[in-house]
Structure formats: C-alpha cells, structure tokens
N, C-alpha and C positions, 0 to 999 in steps of 0.2 A: 538411546543416545548417549546419554550422561557416562553409562558404563562404558560403551565402547571409546568415550574420549578418554577417560582416565585409563583404560587398559591401553589405549594409544602413547599417552605420555609415558607410563611406567616402562613399555618396550623401548621407546625411542632414549629415555635415561639409561636403560641398560645396554642398548647398543654399543654405546660409546666404550664398555668395558671389554667387547667381545674380542677374540683373536682369531686369524687364520690358522688353518692345521699346520702349515708348514713354519709358524713362529713357535710352535711349542719347543719349549727348551732352549730358545735362542736368549731369551731376556729372563729366564727363570730356571731355577735348579731344585731338585728335590731329592734328601738323603735320608734312607730308612736307616734306622737302630732298634736294637732290643733290649738294652739296658744292661747294667751290670749283672753277671752271670753268677747264680747261687748253686745251681743243679745242672751238670752235664754228663753225658754220655757221647762215646765216639765211635764210630762206625765206619766201614769203607765206604757207606753210600753218603752219610752225611753226621755232622758234629749236633746233636740235641742238647739244646739248653733250655734251663728256665731261669728268666730274670728276676731281680728285685722288683720290675713293674708287671709282676704277674702276667709274663709272655711266654708261652711256648714256641719255640722256633727251632730251625733246622738251618745249619750253615753249611756251604758246600766245602767240603774237606780241603779241597786244592786250591780254590780263590777266597773264601770267606765270605761269598755273597750269601744274602739271605734267599733261601730256598722257598721258604714259606714262614709264616708266622700268625700264631692264633694269641686274641688279647683275651682275658679272662675278667670277669667282674671283681670286686673287692672281696666279696664273700664266697667265692668259687675259687680259690688259692691252689696251687699244687703243693701238697705238703711233703712230698719223698721224691726221691730220684727217679727221674722215668727208665723204663725199661724197655730195650727192644727185643721183641719176640718175632721172629722172621721178617715179614716186611713191613713190620707196623711198631709204632711206638705206643707204650701203655703207660697211662697217666692216671694217678689217683688224686681225687680231690677232697676239699674240705667239706663240700656239699653232699658227700657219702656216695660219690658217683665215681666209676673210673671208665676210661674213655679209652679208645684204640684210635689210632692216627695213621693214615698211610704216610711211611716215611720219607717219600719222593715227592708227594703232592701235598700231605696235611689234609687230606681229606678225612672228615670223621666218618668210620666205619661201624663203630660200636660204642654206645652211650648207654651204660646200665647202671640203673640206682642201687645201692645196697639199702639194708636196713636203715631206717632213721634211728641211729642211736649215736649219742654223742660219746665223748672219750676215747677215742679212736689213739692207740699207742702204738700200732705199727701198721703198715700193710707192703705186700710183696707180690710180685707177678713173676711167674716162672716160665710160662708160657702163654698161647694164645688163649688158652682156658683154665690154667690151673693158677689160684690165687690164695693166700692166706692174709685175713683182716682180724686184727686182735684188738678190742676193746677192754675195758675193765670190768665187764660183765659177761662176754661172750666170746668165742672163736669160731669165725666163719672161713671155711676152707671149700675147696674144689672146682668145679667147672660154674660156669654162669649158669646153666640150665638146671645144675643140680647142685646147689650149694649146702654143704653140711653144717652144723654147727653144735658146739657144745657149751655149755654155762662155765664161766668161771669166775672167781672173785679175786680179783687184785685190788690192795689196798690203794688209796690215794697218794700215800707216800713214796708208791714206788713210780720210778720214771723208768722211762725206756733207756738203756744204756747202749744198745744198737742191736743189730741183726746180722748172722752170718748166711752166708749162702755157698752151696758147693753141691754142682750138678743138680740132682732133682730135689736136694734136702734145703731146708731154710731155718734157720734157728734164731728166734728172737731171745734176748735178754733182759728181763725186767730187775730193777736193782732199786734197794732203799738204802742211800749211803749213809744215814743214820743209826742203821742197827745192822749193817751189812749182809741183809738178807737179800735172797735173788729168788728168781723164775724162771725157768728155762721153759719155752715152748717152742716144740719141734714138730715140722712139718715136712712128709715124704711123699711128694708129689706122683711116684710110682705106684706107691701102695695105696696114697689118697687117706693119710692117717695121720692124726695128730696127738702128740704126747705133752702132757704138762708136768713138770717136775720141780723140786725146789732144788737150789743150787746155791748153798749159801756161803761165804767167805768166811774165813777166821775173823773173830769180833775185833782182832786188833787192827783190822782193816775198815773201821769207819771213818767216812769222810773219803774213801779212796775214789778215784775220777777212772771209770774204765772208758776204753775206747775200742771199737772192734775192727778187726781186717776182714778179708773177704772169709775167711775161713776159722778164723779166731778171735777171742775176746781176751783183753789184758789190761792190768792197770798196775801204777808205780805206787809203793808206799815204802818210804824210806830208802833203805838201800835192798829192797826185794820188789820182783817183778811176780804178781800173780794172773797166770794166765788158764786157758780154757781151749781146747779146739772143739769143732762143732760136732756134736754128737755125744761127747764125753758129759760124765753128770757132775764132774767136781773139778775144782781149781787146783793148781799145782803151784808151788811157791819156787821161786829161784833167787839166789843171792847173786847180785851183780858182781861180788870180788870172785865169785866161784867161776864166773863165763869170762874173767879178764879185764873186768869195767873197774878200775880202781879208783875213779875220780867221782866226785860227787856229781849227781843229777836232779834234777827238779819236775821233768816234764818228759812225757809219753806222746808219742802220736802214730797212727797207723799209716802205713806205706804200702798196702794191698796183700793180698794171700796171707800168707801168716808171718809178714816182716812188719815192724817198727823200728821207730828211731827214739832213743832216748837222748834228752839234751841237758847240757848243764852250761854252767856261765863261762867255760873254757873250752870244753869239747863237747863232741856228740858222739854216738854209736851207733850203728846199724844192729840190731837183734832180729832173730827169727826163729820160729818154731819149725824145726826139723826132726823127723823121725820121732815126733812125740816129745822132744826135749827143746828146750828153749837155749840158743848158742848165740854168741857174738861173733858178727859177720865181719865187721871193719870200724877202726874209729875214724871219726872224720871231725872237720870243724863243726863250729855251732853255727846254728841259724840254717838247717838245711831241711828240705823237705825231699821224699821220695815215693816211688812208685813201682811195683814189682813188674817186669816186663818177660812175658813167658813163663816159665819154670824155674829159672836157676838165675834170672837176673834182675838186678833193681837200677832203675834210672835215677839219679840223685842231682838236684839243682841246689847251688849255692846260694843264698841270698847277699852273703858278702862279697863275693868275687864273679858272682853271676857265670858260672861254670856248670857245667853239665857233665857228669860221669856215668859210666855204665860199671856196675860192679858186680862179679860172681858171687852169689850167695853162698857156696858150698866151699869156697875158700878165700874171699874177700879179695880176689884178683880184679884190678882195675881193666877192663877189657879196650875201654875207649874213653876219650875225654875231648869237649871242645867248649869253647867260651861263645857265650850270647853276645858278647862285643856292644858294639852302640845301640843293638835293639833293647838292652836292657837298662839303658840311660836314661833317668828321668822319670821312672814310672814308680816308684816308691818301693820296688820289692815283689817277690812271686808270693800270690796268695795260696793256690792250688794249681796241680798240675794233673794231666790224663794223658798217658800214651796212645797213639796213634796207630792202625793197623799197618802190616807188613807191607800192604800194596799202597801204601800213600807216598807221595814223590820225597817225603822228608824222612823216611826210613830209609836207613842205610845198611844194606845187607853185605857184609864182611865175613869174617869167621865167625861173628856173631852178629845177631840182629840190634842193630842200634835206633832205637825207636824215635820217629817224629814225636814231639811234645805239643801240647795244647795247653797253654799256660794263661791264667787270669792272673792281673795285677792289681797293685793297691790303688792305682790311677783309673780304674774299672775298664782298661784297655784288654783285648785278648789277642793271644798272637799264638801263630804256629810256627815251630822253630825245628831246625834239625841240622846236623852237621854239615849238608850242604846248604850254603848260606843264600841260596838263589830260588829254594823252594818253598820259603815262609810266606806269610802274610799278617797284617796286623788290621784290628778292628778298632778304632777308638771310641769306644762306647760311653766314655764320659760326656762326650756330645748329645748324649740322651739324657741328661740329668743337668741341661744349662739353666739356670737361674737368673741369670746376668749377662746383659749383650749391650753393646754401642756400637754405633758405626762410625768409623774413622776414615780421616780424608788420607791419600797417598800423596807422596811426596809430590811436590811439581814436577820435578824432572828428576832423573835415574842419575844425571851426570853434571848438572848445572845448578849451584847453590841460588837462594834466592835471597838471603837477608845476612845481614852482618852482626858483630858485637856492637854494641854499645859504645859512643865513645861521646863525652861532651866536648871534645876539642875537634873541631870541624875538619883541621888538617889531616889529623890521624884517621878521621872517618873518610876523608876523600881518596887519601894513599891506600886505605884498606879496599874500598871499592875498586878503584883502579887496577890493583893486585889481582884481585878476585875474579875481574873481567877478563884480565890478561889470561888466567889460567883456565877460564872457561871458554875463551876463544881457542887455547891450545887443546883443550879435551875435543872441541867441536871438530877440528882440524883433524886430530887423530881418529875420531868416530868416522870422519866421513871415508878417510884414507883405509879403514878396516885396521887401526894398530891401536886403538884404545883398548884398554883395561877395564872395561864395567863391572863393578863387584856388585850392582845391584839388578836384579832380573827387568827385562822389558816390562813386564806386568805389573812391578811396584812402581810404574811411574803414571801419574795423573792423568786420565784423557782429557780430551779438550772439554768434554761436557761434564766432568766429574762424575761420571755414571759409576764407574768401579770404586769399590770403596772396600776399607779392610772390616772384616768382622770380629770383634773383639769379645769372645764369650768365654764363660768361667763356669764351671760345674760345681756340683755339690761337694764333690770330693777336692776341690781347689785346683783342678786341672785347667789351665788357659789356655785356649786356642785361640790363634788369628787365622781366619780364612780369607781368601780371595772372594769377593762378591761375584766376580763373573766367570770365574772357573769353579769354586766350591773346593779348590784346593786348600789344605791346609798348609800355611806359610811357616808357621812352627808352632810347637806345642812345649808347655814348662809346667811342673807339676809342683805345686807349694805346699810343701808339706807342712803337718800340723795346722792346718788351718780350715774353719769351717764358716758357714755362713752367719749373718747378723741375725738378731733375735726377729725378724720379719721374714726370715728364709732367703733372704737376699745378699749380695755383696753390695757396697758402695764402688762405683766406678766413676772416675772423673779424669777427665783429659787436663793435664797440668801443663803441658808445652807440645803445641803442635807440630809435625815434620817439615813446617815451611822455615824453620831457622835453623838452617844449615850453617856451621858445622856440628851445631848443637843437636843432641839427640832428644827424640821427641819422648815426652814422659806421660803415663798413664798409671794413677795411684789406683789400688784395689785396697777397699778396707773388709777385714773380715774380724771372725773371732779364733783364738786360740783353743785347739782342741784341749790341751793338758789345762791351762789357767782360767778358760774362759773370759781371757782378757783381750782387749782389742789390738788387731796387728795391723799395721801400716805396710805395704809392700809397693814399690813403684819398679814400673817393668819400661822398657824400651818396646813399643808395639811394634816396630820394624824388624827387629832381631830377636827379641824377647830376651835380652840380657839385663840381668837385675842390677837395678840403680841405687836402690835404698830399701831397707828393711829396719821396722821399728816395733818393739811390742811394749805397749802403754802399761802403766800400772791399774788401770782398772777398766772397766767395760766403756764402750762407745757411748755417747749420749747424742752427739750431733756432730754434723760436718756441713760448713760453710765454704763453698769455693767463691772467692773475691776477685773482682776484675782488676785487682792489682797486681802488678809484674813485678819481679826483682830484674837486677842488670842483665839476666840472661833468658829473659822474655818468659819465664817459668811464673805461672798464676800461684799466687799465695793461698793456701788453703788450711782454713782453720778447723781445727779438730778439739771438740770439747768431751771430757770423759766425764763419767757419772760423779766423779768426785769434784767436779767443777773446776777443773785444771785446763787451761786453754794452751794447746799446742800449734804449732805451724809448722807447714811443709811447704819449700825449702825450711830446714830447722833454724830457729833463732831468727824470725823475721817479724816479730811482734811490733817493733817500731813503724813497721810501714802499714802497719793496717789500725794501730792504735787510735788513729783518728777516724775511723769509719763507724757510725753506730749500725750494727747488725742486730736486727731481730729473727727471731726462730719461734717455731712452737714444739714442743714435744709431746707425744702421745703416750699416755700410761694405761693399757688395756685392762691390767690388774684392778687398778683403781677408779677405771671409767672416768678418766678425766684427761683435758687438754690444758696444757699450761704454757704460756707465751713467756720470753726471756729476751732480756736487752743484754747486749755484747758489746764491749768496749773495751778493746785493748785485753787485757788478762779479767776484767770485772765482769761478773755475771749477776744479774738482777732479774728476778722474777717479777713481770709486769702485769699478766692476768693470770687468769684460771677459769675455766669452765667444767662443769659436772655434767656427764651424758647419763642422762635416766635410761638404763637399760642392762640387759645380761651380757651382751657381748657384741664387739666391736665387729662388723661384717668387713668394712673396707675403708681405706682413708686415701685420697687422692687429691694433690696439688697442681697446678698448672706448670708445666714445663717450663725451664728457665729459658728457652730459644723460642717460645710461642709468640710468634710475629703475628702483629695486626696490621693489616694494609689500609681497611677502612674504617673510620671512627663512628661512621652511620651507616644507615641503610635508608635508601631512597624508596617511597612508597610510589603506587601508583598514580596517587594525587599530588606527585611532586613534593609531598612532604616529606620530611627526615625524621627516621626514630634513631636517637644517638645512643650508642651503644654504651653499657656500664663495663668499663675496661678496668678490671682491677687485677692485677699481676700478683697479688697476696692473698688470694682465696683458697680455703681448702675445704673440701668435702667429706664429710663424715656419714656413714650409715651404722646404726645401732639397731639391733634386734633386741625385742624383750617379750616376756609372756611365753606361755606354752599352749599347744592343742590349737582350739577354735580362737583362742584369744592371743595369738602371736600377731605382734605388730612391728612393723619397720620405721625408723625415723631416719630422714635424710636432711641434713644440716649442712649449711655452707657459713663458714666464718672466714672474719679476715684475720690472718695467722699475726698481724701486728698489733693492732688494738684489740683484737679478742671480739670484736662486734659479729653477732649473729645477722646474716644476710638474708638468710632463707631457712625455712623449716617446712617440711612436710610429713606429715603423719600417715601412714599406709596400713590400716587395719585388715587382720587376716590376710598380710603378706608375710612372706619370709625369703631369708636369704637361700643360695647365695647371692650377692649385690654384686654387680660390676660397674664403677663409677668413670666418669670422663669429664674433665674440666677443661674446656678450651674458649678462649676469647671471651665472650660474654655469655656464652650457653655452659648449661649443665645437661648430661645426658647419663641415665643409670639404667640397667637392665635386672629387673626383679621377678620375685615368683610370688603369683596369687594362687594362696591355697584355696580361697572360697570359689574361684571361678576355675581353678587347676588350669592355669595357661601363665605361659611367661609374658610379661609386659617391656616396653622399653618407654620411658618417660624423659622428654625434653623439656628443659625450662630456659627461656632466653629473659634475660634481665637489660633495662632500657634505663635513661635518664629521663627526666620531664622535660628539660630544655638542653639546649647546646652548654657544653661546660666553657668555662672562662678560660680554660689553658689544657694544654695536651698533656701535661706531667701530672703524673697522679699523686697522691700520699694518703696513705693510711693515717696519718696522725691528724688528719683533717678530711674524714671520709665522707665521699659523697655516697650517701646512702641511695639505694635504688628505690625508686618511687614505686614501680611497678614491675611485675614479672609476667610473662606469657608462658602458659604450659600447655602440653598436649600428651597424651599416651597412646600407644599403638600395640596392638596384638603381635607380640613377636612369634615366628614358627618354631623356634627350636632353643633349647637351654644353649649358653654361650660359655666358654671358657676362659676368654678373656677379649679385650675392647681396646682399640687403638684409632687414632685420626690421622690422615695423612698429613704432611709437612712440605711445604714447598720453599724455594729460597725467599721469595718477598709476600708469600701468602695471599697473592692477587688470583690464583686459582683458586677456584670453588672447592670448600672442603669434602672430602667423604670420609665415612666414619667404617672402620674396619670390623666387621663380626666375625670372631672365631668360633666356629659351632663346635658343640661337643662331638658331633657325628664326624668330624675331621673336614671341614670345609670352611674356607674364609671367603666372606660374602664383601664387596666393596660399594657400599649404600649410600649414594649421593646425600648429602645436606640437606638438600630440596625435599626429598622424602621424610626428612625428620624435622621439618621445619613446624614448630607449634602454631604457626599462624596460618596454616593450610585451610583454607574455607572448606565448609560443607556444599555451599551454594556458591560458586565464583560468580563474583560481580565483574563490570568491566573494568574496574580499577584493580581487581586481584589478576584478573588475565593479563593486563597492562604490566604488572609487577611478575608475571608468569609464576604463579602460584600453582602448585599441584591442587586439585582437587581433593578434599580428605577422605580416604577411606580406613575403618578402623583397624583392620589389618595390614601388617608391613608385607606385603605380597612383593617376593623378590624372583625375577626372571632367571633362567639358568644362567644367563650370559652373565648376570651380575657376580658370579663366584670367580675370582681372581686364580682360583686352583683347579678351574674347569673341571677336568675329570678324574683329578687326584684326590686321593684321601689322606690326611696326615693323621698320624695315630697321637694322641693326647697333646693336643696344643696347650701349653701353659703361660705362653708371653708373646707379644708383638712388638717390634722397634721399627721406628719408621725413621728416615733420613732424607735430606733435601739432596737435589743434583744441581750441576748448572743450568738445567731448563726449567724452566717456570713450571712448565706442563708435567713434570715427572716427579713421581715420589718413589722411595724406596721402601719396601717392605723385608722385614726379616722376623720370621717365626719360628719359635722353638718349643719343643716339648720332646716326645720320644724321636720325633721325625724333624728334621730341619728344612726350612723352605725360605727359597728368597725370591722375588718378583720386583719387577718395576710396574708401578701402577700409575695411570694416568686417567684422573677423576674428569678432567675436562677434554680428553683427547690430546692427542699431541698438536696444539694449535702453532706451536713455535719450530717445528720440523717439518722437512719434506717428506711426503710419502716413499715408501721403500721402493715403490713401482716409477719413482719420477723419473722421465727421460732425461737424463742429464745431455747424452748425443743431441737430442732433437733439441734443446735449449741452445746447445753450443753452436749445432749449424745456424739456428736462428741468429744468434748473436755476431756470429762470423758475417752473414749474409747480411745482415745492418750495416756491420762494419764497413764491408764492400760496397753496399749499397751508398752509404754516406761518403766514401772516397770517390766514387764515379759521381754521383750527385754533384758533389763539392767540386771537381774538375769540370762537369758539365757548366755549373753555373759560373765557374770563372772564365771559361770560354765565351758563354753567353754575354758576361758583364763586359769583356773586352771586345767583342762584335759590337756591342751596343755603342761604347766610346768612339769607335771607328766611324759610325754612321754619322 
C-alpha cells in the first residue's frame, strides 16, 4: 500500500509537466548543429564534414540541412579526411579502426579493427576494399580480409609532410626538417604493391615546410621552390625569378592537383606543375586561397575584397569572376574552400564550368555560394559553441516610446511628455489608416504576457547572435574579432540599459579577453540591432565586474570593472563620483593558489578584507546566488502550524574541492559568506569525486556528485533555517545571522548530468523546480517537492498535512517529467532560465551543440485559461445574463408600478 501511494504521488507530480501531441513545437523549438568544420569532402549527394566537436555529419548539398550525424567519444577521434567510395563514406579513427557509413542514411555498414599499434603516420582509403596504413614500424595495405604488411623503421624525428593521390596510386612523404631527410612510401592499388624509398632534399633546405597537393609536394626555401610529383624519386628546384616572380614571397599553400599559391607581403602568385615543370600561372593580390577545378582551371577567393575568380591554368586567363557581397561581411575571412560538383545548382555552366563553393569562415559559419545569388545557403555553426547567454525583454511597443530623458525642471519634463504623446497619437493614427512607416518588425514588440524574449548568445569564437525566442529566427549577428572567453571559459554579459528607455538605445556589455594581448576587452552593443556602441581594451587582465544599481542621467546602470593591477574603471566612463559613496564587497577565486579572497571597494580604493585557503588539489565548481533571486516567503509553515524561518543570505557562495587520488579521493563542499568570509557549511564526502554541479537558491544548496565507492551518482540537498524569527527582513553580512541548523538529504540520481538550473518566476510565488540536463541529451523538470530534505520515511499526520512526499532513496522520474519529451539534445553545456509576465510560466534556454527553448510550468498554468476554453459559450452566457437582467428589470419596474396603483 505504501509503495502504491508513493508511485501515485510521483505520477501526479509528473502529470503537470506533460503536453499534448498537438502542442509539440508550439511553445518550444530545437535547432541542430554539427560544430566548426575541420575536414570536409563534397559529393553530389552530400557534403560530408568532420568537426571540432568530433562529429561526423552529412549536409544536404542544396539546402544545408543535416541529413545525419554521428558523435564519437573523445578517445575515438577521426584523424584524417573522410573518403567517399561509391555509396559509402570511409573514416579512420584514433582507436585503430576504420568504418564505412552509408552516405545517404549514415548507417554503419562496416567496422573493422586494425592492428593495435600506436604511432600512426597516415591512412588512406582508395576504394571499398583497398587501403594503406603506415606506422613507424609497419606498413599495412590491401583488402579488408587480406591485409599485407611490411616492417619499416621510421625515426621519431620524421613527421608526415602529406600524402599524394592520383588514380589508383597513393604516396606518403615523411620528412625530418632538421636534417632535410625524407622517406617516400608508395602504394599501387592495381598491383597491390608497396615501395619504400628515400627522397632527400638538399642540405640547404633544413627547416623547410612542405605542403602537398593532390599529386605533388612542394616547399619554399628563400627564393626557390622544391617540388616532386607523385611517383618521382627526387625533388626538383626552380628559382622564382626564372618563372617571372620578381617580388619576395614568404609562404606557400596548396591549391589542389599540382597548383600552389606563393604569397608575399605585397602580392601573391599562382604556380603549378605542368608537364613535369613548375610554371607561374598568374600574379594575384595577397591573402588569397584557391582550389583547382577540373583539369585546367583554378577557383580563387580573395579574403581582402571577397571576390571569386576562375582562372585558366594554361594561360592565366580569367574566365569568370563575381563578388560574395554581403554574404562575406562580418565573418572574419575565409578559412578554407571546397568546390562542388557540376550538378549542384550553384555551379554555372557557360563556356567553362564555374563551380559552386563550400566555404568555411573564421566565425565558424559554413556557406555554399555561387555566381547565382539565389542558390546558396548559410549555417551558423558558431551557435554550436555558445558559452554565455541571457534572456532580454523586447521593447514595450514597436512604435510607442515609453520613457523620457530626465529633467530636473518639471516644466521641461511636462512639455517633453506632451510632445511625445502627441507624436505617439500621430503614429497611431497613421498606423490605423495604413500609412505608418514602422522600422521595427512586429515580432520585435513585447507581447501581453512577456513570453517572447531576445536570446543574447555569444560563442567561443566571439560571434554574437540574438535570436527571437518565439520563432528561433536570428535577428542579427556580429563577429567580435580578436576576442576570446575569460579564464573560466565564459564571457561576462550584463544588461546596462533596457529597451524601455526610448529613444535611448538599449545597451548590453560583453567582457572578454584579447587574443593578442590577453588583456580584458569591453564591448557594448545595442541588443536590438547589433550596432557597436563602445569598445575598450584595458591595460591588464580582468579581475572582477560589479553591476551597480546606480544609474546615470541617461538610465544606464554604472558598471565597475576591476583589473588585476587594482585599477577601477567604470562604464559609462569617468563616473567614479556616482559610486564612490557605495561600499562594495566582492570575492575572487584563485584556482592555482587554492584560495578565496574577499575585497572591499569604495570609489577607486581596493582593500583585502579576508582570505581562506582551500585544502585540496583542484576546484571542481564555484556557484553563487543569482542577483535576481526573488524570495516570496521568509518562512515555511509546518503541519503543526509552526514556522521554520529560512536563512536568507544573498551573499553566499558554494565551492566544491577535490583532493586525493584512487580510493582516497574525497570532495569538500563548502558554503561561504562572500562579504565576511564566514564559513556557513562544510561537508566532506569520502570516496566521492567530480564532476560536481552546484546550485544555490534561496535558503537551499543542491549539488550532483559521483560516489566512486558505490559507483553511482547522487543528488544532495541542504536547507538552512534560523532558530527563531528574525527581528528585521533586511539582511547584513557584516552582522551575520549564522544558521543554527541545517537539514540535508541525499538521493540516488539516475544518470550523469552536464548542467543544472532552477526555474524562475516573476514573484517566486510558484513552487520552484530543478532542471537536470542529462548527459544523454534529455532535460528533466524535477519539482522541489521531490528534492525536499524533509521527506519522511514514514509520513505522520502532520507530514501529510504539509503534503510531504514519502522518502525513497532513488530519484525516480516519470517519462512525462522530461520537458524535451522525445527529443535528444547533443552535448548540453548550459541552461538559462527567465521570467515572464505570467507567474506560472518560466522560460528555458539550453545550449550546447544543439539549442533548445521551451516554456516550463512547474505548477501548471494556474493563471491562464485552457486552450480549449469555450469563449463563444461563455460569451453567449454573458449575453443571456445581460438580456435576462434587462427583462427582469423591466418586469420588476412594471410590478412595482402596478403595486403602487393598487
């Protein structure tokens, strides 16, 4: 009976999270990505890519949609370019396995292990059955079921310079730059033979860097180019001046087939091996990449002016050219290019074949372009590496301003208000008659319940995207060049001024690190249009940021920026006087020294107030309370009508530290007051280890941890209470109320987690729920009632009166508890929650390789009517009541009149 009761309670709690089938996609969306492209190969059926996230995927060549994708473990990386053999894609992995995948479905058709031998130098697959694999001690070649081998001895100083491929022949070249000695390994698939031969360069070429094209290899040394074609035994040398290149060059890059681009500070040139000799094809501008098309043309893309040219190799004639135009703006330059097949819509057939191009950019985006502007597509793969995100409110109206400039003179304030209201009236009349010119899209207007938001997301590469939460459409994007995340792997994002202060622009501050100088960089953007409002690079690294509640005369909150040289800066600049009277406290974490330090900041003066040494080897996680953490109730009413008074401290910070190794590993979880440095809580977990996910909300602490002894994940919840009612609702860490007692409980978790968050609502009246992002790709919404440390083993009458759920060791979650229902998200790394105008509804944005947005209702939509509510029926009822009221009133008046005549 007891088990049935527990099961019924859990099911009833989970039912509130369920949705109907026709609601899928109405209040949530899911976007899939693959990551920054490292290797790629184009085919008429698919564009196969391998990304930095260790994902193998196939993109539709005409639309860019993901046809299929496969995620590999960290130890199972794809080390070489994929090869398309017939109907399959062949990949070779660091685990000494090669796999065959169906190019259209991604189905694994063959998974073959190789000899377990380290030191792989290169691998190449020529067909479904023919391959060659070279290690430092052996060469393997032939068919899957009949692999030949031959011992070799490659010195550790030799590295792979590259391998060439022509028809059924493959040749890999190993080279030692310090001695200019090389080894050539040749494989003929038709005859199934391997030949190993030495191919040394002149001793004067020590330190030369070699690059390989498809059927040749070349290197630049001074004013000479050394090159060798596939099958040849020795290198040839040619002076650049002998082939018409009179300016100095300092680098060489491959461009496919036997073509190369030699680049200098002023100009570049295309050179190619034709009829066994190196020739100059055409002088071009600097900073150009190229790819050979067919047998006699090369496509060139200029990073400077973003033009594409098709040049004939035999005579240098420019057969066709076009500009990438707006497509190339704000992407940081082209990194690589791959030509598409002649059947692709972006490929143009005139007197020559003008190929479509698959381009990868510095901002991690990938595009397909062509001379036909309507044929291409764009994938913003930087959204797969979002590290910081926040939810912003939309403007209150797309055409009605809602606030004014500040004036100390009430007459000026009154006249400005009247003027703006008259302008608003004129705009409204024009809008009503259809003559208004609205420069803001209707979707950029705040809805009645503030359910639609702007998602401000920034990626590791410095690309900023703002998405509309209702439609998932990218409103704008901006690439912040030469910027990287801070030392914690994230950017600091703060709202300086909201969109409510028309005509002043909204302001969002982004703080990161300069790639060049490693110093702090402040960038201020308008979140509505992406325009740059301010940028500053400081003289040292960032130490701390404090967003104050003080506003300047234009409604911008003053932000204090402390650098590691103890210099205090403000944004807006030079506003120290506005905040010099505010005593500000903050805490810095020093992972290398395993220390916490508290500081006092007043004006431009910084003083250290306390420090604490953390005993352990490394810090696993650090979390503090959110600044917008609203608390609705100061106490908790028990079943006997007594009250447990919550310990509400807005200045707490939790730290998880790991120490020891093997069976002696342990984790310390500590809670500190960031102002006074008082340790409020300490728990030591022996034979526990990371990863640890911390969450600090209201008066409770939650963390997810791995128990190495019992080999299971656990969730620990701790709540803090006061012994009696406080004398005041205002809290001060300088006169702390040390919690007299805490209540804690542990639960067995069902799976590992990648992120933890908590729902937030406008007034925090709605019961909170904890969001668990599982490593398997699902997000569970767990009511706080299931994570209550006071859950009794055997409920009493008072416990049932308080509606406490009976305790069970395992945190069992019903299938309907998952807000992602049947969707699987790839590599969730973080979650952000936001409030709406409805107390029942919270917003969730999860990011990782995939993006996911949803509305969550921990206590169901108690403040909204159901979707199937019959408005017509209630309208008819109201009209009937009104009609009945009028009729009965007339009858009553007649009755009263007749009564008076009697």
